[in-house]
C-alpha positions as CSV (number, residue, x, y, z in Angstrom):
1,M,60.1,58.9,84.6
2,I,60.7,59.6,88.2
3,E,59.1,63.0,87.9
4,L,56.0,61.6,86.2
5,T,55.8,58.8,88.8
6,G,56.0,61.2,91.6
7,L,53.2,63.3,90.2
8,I,51.0,60.2,89.6
9,A,51.7,59.1,93.3
10,V,50.8,62.4,94.8
11,V,47.6,62.8,92.8
12,A,46.7,59.2,93.6
13,G,47.3,59.7,97.2
14,W,45.1,62.7,97.2
15,W,42.5,60.9,95.3
16,M,42.4,58.0,97.7
17,G,42.2,60.4,100.7
18,M,45.7,59.8,102.0
19,L,46.9,63.4,101.4
20,S,45.3,66.6,102.4
21,V,44.4,69.4,100.0
22,Q,46.9,71.7,101.7
23,Y,49.7,69.3,101.1
24,L,48.8,68.9,97.5
25,A,48.7,72.7,97.1
26,V,52.1,73.2,98.8
27,F,53.6,70.3,96.8
28,A,52.4,71.9,93.6
29,L,53.7,75.3,94.6
30,V,57.1,74.0,95.7
31,S,57.3,72.0,92.5
32,V,56.6,75.1,90.3
33,V,58.8,77.5,92.3
34,F,61.8,74.9,92.3
35,G,61.4,74.4,88.5
36,L,61.2,78.1,88.0
37,F,64.4,78.6,90.2
38,L,66.2,76.0,88.1
39,S,65.2,77.6,84.7
40,V,65.9,81.1,85.9
41,T,69.3,80.1,87.3
42,A,70.3,78.4,84.0
43,L,69.1,81.6,82.2
44,A,71.2,83.8,84.5
45,L,74.4,81.7,84.1
46,E,74.0,81.7,80.3
47,E,73.4,85.4,80.2
48,A,76.3,86.1,82.4
49,S,78.7,84.1,80.4
50,L,77.4,84.6,76.7
51,R,75.5,87.9,76.8
52,R,73.2,86.6,74.1
53,Y,70.3,89.0,74.7
54,P,71.1,92.7,74.4
55,R,67.8,94.0,75.8
56,V,66.4,93.3,79.4
57,S,62.9,92.8,77.8
58,Q,64.2,89.9,76.0
59,V,65.5,88.2,79.1
60,F,62.1,89.1,80.9
61,V,60.3,87.2,78.1
62,L,62.4,84.1,78.7
63,V,61.6,84.3,82.4
64,V,57.9,84.3,81.5
65,Y,58.4,81.4,79.2
66,S,60.1,79.5,81.9
67,L,57.2,80.1,84.2
68,V,54.7,78.8,81.5
69,E,57.1,75.8,81.1
70,Q,56.5,74.8,84.6
71,L,52.6,74.8,84.3
72,G,52.0,71.8,82.1
73,Y,54.6,71.7,79.3
74,R,57.2,69.9,81.4
75,Q,54.7,67.4,82.6
76,L,53.7,66.8,79.1
77,I,57.3,66.2,78.1
78,A,57.7,63.8,81.0
79,L,54.7,61.9,79.6
80,W,56.1,61.8,76.2
81,R,59.4,60.4,77.5
82,V,57.7,57.6,79.4
83,W,55.6,56.8,76.2
84,A,58.9,56.7,74.2
85,L,60.6,54.5,76.8
86,L,57.8,52.0,76.7
87,E,57.8,52.1,72.9
88,A,61.5,51.4,72.9
89,I,61.1,48.5,75.4
90,A,58.4,47.0,73.2
91,G,60.9,47.1,70.3
92,R,59.0,49.6,68.2
93,R,61.1,52.0,66.3
94,A,60.3,55.7,66.0
95,R,59.3,56.9,62.5
96,W,59.4,60.3,61.3
97,G,57.7,59.6,58.0
98,V,58.7,60.8,54.6
99,M,59.7,64.5,54.3
100,K,59.7,66.2,50.9
101,R,62.7,68.5,50.7
102,R,62.0,71.9,49.2
103,G,65.2,73.9,49.8
104,L,65.4,77.6,50.7
105,A,65.6,79.2,47.3
106,R,62.6,81.2,46.0
107,K,61.1,79.9,42.7
108,A,61.8,82.0,39.6
109,V,58.8,84.0,38.5
């Protein structure tokens, strides 16, 4: 919620003319770089302790995914979290709906 509030405040400040375009660009760049740093550091710690990915190319793909995560996905998740919080405060329960279970076995021919 804090992340989304900060994003809204910065964009609103720019829109009202209280922030310069240079500040907005630097803020966005620092936000992406810091998020990428956190993701890559977590990935490095996991890889150092668990050795889950045998090839370097697999780790590289995860680094690329962590960059993509910083460019919209993280902000979307923050929006969904605020939405869920407001729904919970309003007393509405989340519903997944009915799911028909099919199992994993193949049908006999």
